[in-house]
C-alpha positions, 0 to 999 in steps of 0.5 A, a space after each residue: 523801872 519799878 519791875 527792875 527794882 523789884 527784881 534786884 532790891 525789892 525792899 523788904 520782900 527780897 529777904 522774907 525767908 532769911 530770918 526763918 531759915 536762920 532760926 531753923 539752922 540755929 535749932 539744928 546747929 547743935 547736932 551738926 557740928 561733927 561728921 558722924 553725929 553727936 556720939 562721935 563729934 569732933 573735939 572743940 576747935 575742929 573745922 574743915 581744912 582751909 584753902 589759900 587766902 582768898 578761900 579763907 576770906 570767902 569762908 570767913 564771910 560766909 560764916 559771918 553771914 550765916 552765923 548772924 541772927 538776921 539778914 544784912 538789911 535788917 542790921 542796916 535798918 537797925 544801924 540807920 535807926 541808931 544813927 538817926 537817934 545819934 543825929 537827933 541828940 547831936 543836933 540838940 547838943 549843937 543848939 545848946 552849945 551855940 546858945 551857950 556861946 552867944 549865937 542864939 538860934 531861932 525858936 523854930 530851929 530849936 523846936 525842930 531839933 528837939 522834936 526830931 531827937 525825941 522822935 528818933 530816940 523813941 523809934 530806936 528804943 521803945 519796943 512798940 516802935 521797933 518793928 518800924 526799924 526792921 524789914 517789913 513785907 506789907 505795903 501798908 507797913 512799908 509806907 508807914 515805915 518810910 514816913 516814920 524814918 525817911 519822911 521825918 528826916 526829909 521834913 526835919 532836915 529840909 526845915 533846918 536847911 531852909 530856916 538856916 539857908 542864909 547862915 554860916 551853918 549848913 544843914 544841907 549835908 544832913 539830907 544825904 542820909 535820907 537819900 542814901 537810906 531811900 536807895 537801900 530801903 525802898 524801890 528804885 522809883 521811890 528812891 529816885 523820887 526822894 533824890 528829886 525832892 531833895 534836889 528841888 529843896 536845895 534849888 528852892 533854898 538857893 533861890 531864897 538865898 538871893 534875897 539874902 544877897 547871895 549870888 543866885 547863878 552860883 548857888 543854883 549851880 551848886 544846888 544842881 550839882 549837889 542834886 546830881 550827886 544825890 541821884 548817883 548816891 541813890 542809884 549806887 546805894 540801891 545797886 550795892 544793897 541788891 548785890 549784898 542781898 544776892 551774895 547773902 542769898 548765895 552764901 546761905 544757899 551754898 551753906 545749905 547745900 554743903 550741910 545737905 552734902 555733909 548729912 549725906 556723907 555722915 549717913 553713908 559713913 555711919 552705915 558703912 560696914 568698914 570702920 572709919 577713924 579720923 586721927 590727928 598727929 597726936 594719935 587722938 581720934 577726932 571722929 569714929 563711926 559706929 563700925 569703927 567703935 565696934 571693932 576697937 572693943 571686944 564687945 559693945 562700942 568704944 567711947 565716943 570721940 574724941 579719945 586717945 589711942 593710948 587710952 587702952 593697952 589693947 590699942 597699942 599696936 594700932 597707935 604705933 601703926 598710926 605714929 609710923 604712918 604719920 611719920 613716914 607719910 606712906 602706907 601701902 595701898 592695900 593696907 597692913 594688918 594690925 592686931 588688937 589684944 584684949 584683956 581676956 586673951 582674945 585677939 582681933 586682926 584688922 586690916 588698916 588702910 590710911 589716907 593722909 590729909 592736912 588742916 590749917 584749922 587745927 593750928 594757932 592763927 599765927 602759924 596758919 597764916 604762915 602756911 603751917 598745917 597739922 597733919 592727920 589721917 583717915 583710917 579705914 579698918 576692916 576685920 580680917 575675918 570678915 574680909 576672908 569670909 567675903 572672899 570665900 563667899 565670892 569664890 564659892 559663888 563663882 564655883 557654884 556657877 561653874 558647877 551648875 554649868 557642868 551639872 547642867 551639861 552632865 544631866 542629859 548624858 546621865 539620863 541616857 545612861 540610866 535609861 540604857 542601863 534600865 533597859 539592860 536590866 530588863 533582859 536576862 543577864 548572867 549574874 556577873 553582868 547583872 552585878 555590873 549593871 547594878 553597880 552602874 545603876 547605883 553610881 549613876 543614881 548617886 551622880 544624879 543626886 549630886 547633879 540635883 543638889 548642884 542644880 538646886 543652888 542655881 540662882 533663879 526666881 525665888 518662890 514667893 514665900 507664903 505662910 505655911 503651918 510648920 506644925 503640920 509640915 514638920 509632922 508629915 515630913 518626919 513621919 514620911 522620913 521615918 517610913 523611908 528609913 524603916 524607923 519604927 515610931 513609938 515610945 521606944 523609937 530612936 526618934 522622939 518628936 516634940 511638936 506644939 499642939 497649935 498651928 505655927 505659921 512660918 514664912 517658908 516654902 513647903 518643899 524646901 522646908 521638907 528638904 531641910 528637915 530631911 537632910 538634918 534627920 539623915 545626918 542625925 540618923 547617921 551619927 546617932 546611937 541605936 538607943 531609944 530617943 537618940 534623935 530629938 526633933 523639936 518645934 517651938 515658938 520663941 516669941 511672937 516673931 520667931 519659930 525654931 526647929 531643932 534636930 539634935 542627936 546623941 552622937 559624938 560632938 563635932 570636932 572643933 577643927 571641922 565645925 567652921 566648915 560645916 556649911 561650906 560646899 563640897 566639905 564632907 567627913 564621909 568618903 561617899 558624901 557630896 558635902 552639899 547637904 548642909 550648904 543647901 540647907 543654909 542657902 534655902 534658909 537664907 532665901 526666906 530670911 531664916 538662919 541655920 546654925 550648929 550648937 554644941 550643947 553642954 556635956 550634961 545634955 544627952 543630945 549634944 549635937 544640935 542644928 537649929 533653924 530659926 524661921 520668921 513667924 507669920 500669920 496663917 491665911 484663913 484657908 490654911 488655918 486648921 479647922 476646929 473640931 466639933 464633937 
């Protein structure tokens, strides 16, 4: 029996963490009022859409339970303390009124009423004793609480009932209060024990009544039935308190799960690349994630929500599209393109997809009760250029896989052709046949280079990047390249090199860095003039985490219509070019967290065409660090 009571309503133990959880929720409530965070909060009054009447009532009860500063039992404890004070004052007033009307009571009765009123009011008002009117955990404090509240009630009301048992004024009804609160506040055994004590008290008063001339059998029967009712009250109060406790815990747990899910949704939406806007029927943005705020302006971020789409002229077409979508309640699944025209003449084309929703929380209560709901929509925005680049990248990846498969199949027959042609050249051939064999060899070598370039792009295990000395590697690769192309080094050379005197550690692969540098130098050598210093090679540390490698030439600037396609595969301005050189450079750089870009420098600069490779700086291992030279 005690164990069952502890599982259902363990007095003050069953809600020990309610107040702490409420305090934590109150602290975090300020930042959780919106879907996307404080910078993009909904306008005041925003709330999730409500369901039917039962769902609305459940949501109202949940909000009431969670919004309270303490648990339901704590509020019942305080109400009980206030009721005791009210009963005490009422008893004193009743005694005073009866004395004024001539029905003077005994001195003991008056003293009991005054003492009970003083004790109840003191316990209710004085801060020192207020902990006795709240849920307690320690068994010792709970015993003191029972004695200070229910015990005093039993003593006072029992005394009044025994003293006035023969009069017309019945104090026995007051004994229901301690039995009821024992069922709510105490374990089941103690609650039933309280009911049993009150029942015995009623039977005792009925037995004493026979000396005043009352009918003993009738009085005992009435007392027994009243005692049975007190047992039922104790049991029902305990079960109702247990149910209230379970529902409160369930409501708090459900809301905690909902808040965790909301935080997860907010995190996902904030990290989305696509923009998300929540717009109501008046074209007013209720919420916006950072991606959407960046898409709505030319630079930086738009104002945090809420804001109106009519706020800026650049958003006029977007506002018109929202009005059209809300009016027609229809939008293509794939979306439509919307163009933003900024003040400086630049434009941005967005693909807008729409999802429709309704909410009763945004309309007046009377209209919401009648079933009215305001319509709003969720806009999913994507920059068309980003979508096109992603689509182009997917096509390039697919094409690369196909090309790699073809190149793999070509490699073996090509090797056989090269070997057979080499054997033919070893023999004495007529001049015409030698010329044909040389043509075969040259074109086979060119085809082999193409196959090697394509195979370089095949996805595979990326070598584990380690720190290398970029100064030494660039110097060695540049010197080797100059010898290969028969370029004289010196003050009058076409190649001018500017390298730091100290070692610069970068995270890259030696062979891949050499491949990137040679490719850039070949392009510069092909387009630069024959003057001294026409090609500039520069390596420098930008900051503690970045190193830049630049290859510039004084050739004519790259055309504006060619520049967007520089790093795409199979694009070349030369008839015999493969169009894979710069594309391979970009792919190799991305493997190691580096980047490569083309920059057209101002006309005042001699070397206007510059390719810039930005690499991550890394500390050199002890074995790779240059040894200090001693005289």
